[in-house]
Structure formats: structure tokens, C-alpha cells
C-alpha positions in Angstrom: 52.2 -19.0 0.9 50.3 -18.1 -2.3 50.0 -20.4 -4.7 48.5 -20.7 -8.7 44.8 -21.4 -8.4 45.3 -23.5 -11.5 46.6 -26.0 -9.3 43.9 -25.8 -7.5 40.9 -27.0 -9.8 38.5 -27.9 -6.4 38.7 -23.8 -5.9 38.5 -22.6 -9.0 35.1 -24.2 -9.3 34.3 -22.9 -6.0 35.2 -19.3 -7.4 33.2 -20.3 -10.3 29.6 -21.2 -8.5 30.0 -18.5 -6.0 30.4 -16.4 -8.6 27.0 -17.9 -10.6 25.1 -17.0 -7.3 25.9 -13.3 -7.4 24.8 -12.9 -10.5 21.8 -15.2 -10.1 22.2 -17.9 -12.9 22.7 -21.6 -12.5 25.8 -22.9 -12.5 26.4 -26.9 -13.0 29.4 -28.9 -13.3 30.4 -31.8 -15.7 34.0 -34.0 -15.5 35.2 -35.3 -18.8 37.8 -37.8 -17.8 40.2 -35.9 -14.9 39.2 -33.0 -16.7 36.1 -30.5 -15.2 33.6 -27.9 -17.3 31.6 -25.2 -15.3 28.6 -23.7 -17.3 26.7 -20.7 -16.2 23.4 -20.2 -17.3 23.3 -16.7 -19.1 26.8 -16.2 -20.3 25.6 -12.8 -21.6 24.9 -11.1 -18.0 28.1 -13.6 -16.8 30.0 -11.5 -19.2 28.3 -7.9 -18.2 29.1 -8.6 -14.6 32.8 -9.7 -15.6 33.0 -6.3 -17.9 31.7 -3.9 -15.5 31.1 -4.7 -11.9 32.4 -3.4 -9.3 31.7 -6.6 -7.2 34.0 -8.8 -9.4 37.2 -8.1 -7.7 39.2 -10.8 -6.0 38.8 -8.8 -2.3 35.5 -9.8 -2.9 35.9 -13.5 -4.0 38.3 -14.3 -1.3 35.9 -13.0 1.4 33.0 -14.9 0.1 35.0 -18.0 -0.8 36.4 -17.8 3.0 32.8 -17.8 4.2 32.2 -20.8 2.2 35.2 -22.7 4.2 37.1 -22.1 0.9 40.6 -20.8 2.2 42.3 -19.2 -0.8 45.3 -16.1 -1.3 43.9 -12.3 -2.1 47.2 -12.3 -4.2 46.4 -15.2 -5.9 43.1 -14.3 -7.2 44.4 -11.2 -8.8 45.8 -12.8 -12.4 42.6 -15.2 -12.7 40.1 -11.4 -12.1 42.5 -9.8 -14.3 42.4 -12.4 -17.3 38.9 -12.9 -16.9 38.2 -9.2 -17.3 40.7 -8.8 -20.2 39.1 -11.5 -22.0 35.4 -10.9 -21.4 35.2 -9.4 -24.7 36.3 -11.9 -26.8 34.1 -14.5 -24.6 30.7 -13.2 -26.1 31.5 -15.4 -29.0 31.6 -18.2 -26.7 28.3 -17.4 -25.3 26.2 -21.3 -26.5 22.8 -21.2 -28.6 21.5 -21.4 -25.1 23.1 -18.4 -23.9 25.3 -20.6 -21.9 28.9 -19.9 -21.2 31.1 -22.8 -20.3 34.5 -22.5 -18.3 36.7 -26.1 -18.6 39.4 -26.5 -16.5 42.1 -29.1 -16.9 44.0 -31.2 -14.7 47.4 -29.7 -13.8 
């Protein structure tokens, strides 16, 4: 049965690290209280991939995550991927002075 990925932050973190590996950039995570952040080293490259690459799809991430032992429903990934793609232009202003891009994951 599908669930909301927002209630499963560990799966979001796996997805973001998988994403970083796909585009050949470093990623790390940091905890702050009950929340976490995942930093991608090359934010502009990440946003370019999100916007235009056909590999940025729910089906592709589902297969990749399951190959890493993280079960996920493709239907759960669709709204996340769609939202990330629709916000990619807006997020360009969020790229840091060292080209990093942060994704904050709040505890539910």
C-alpha cells in the first residue's frame, strides 16, 4: 500500500544520495535536532538534471532504490519528482556561495 514519503525521511535521504551519485557530485547529511539536511555539492548541476534529464523519473528512482534494498512505491515518488522538477527554476536562488544545494527534511 502506498504511503507518503514525507513520513519516511530515511527514504528521502536515500533518494537524495542516489540522486547525487547519478550526477557525480558529493552529498552528505547533517542532523539538527529531529530534522535533517542533505547537501549536494554541485547545486547547479543538480538543478540542471532535475529540469531536463529523462533519468529524473519516479520509475528510475524506484528501481535504483530497490536495488539498494530500500523498498518504495513508484506512486509515492511521482508527486515528489514532479514537485522537485516544477521548483527547479525557483531553487536556483537557493544555491549557496560554494555552489551547494541543501534539502531540509523535517521530522513528521
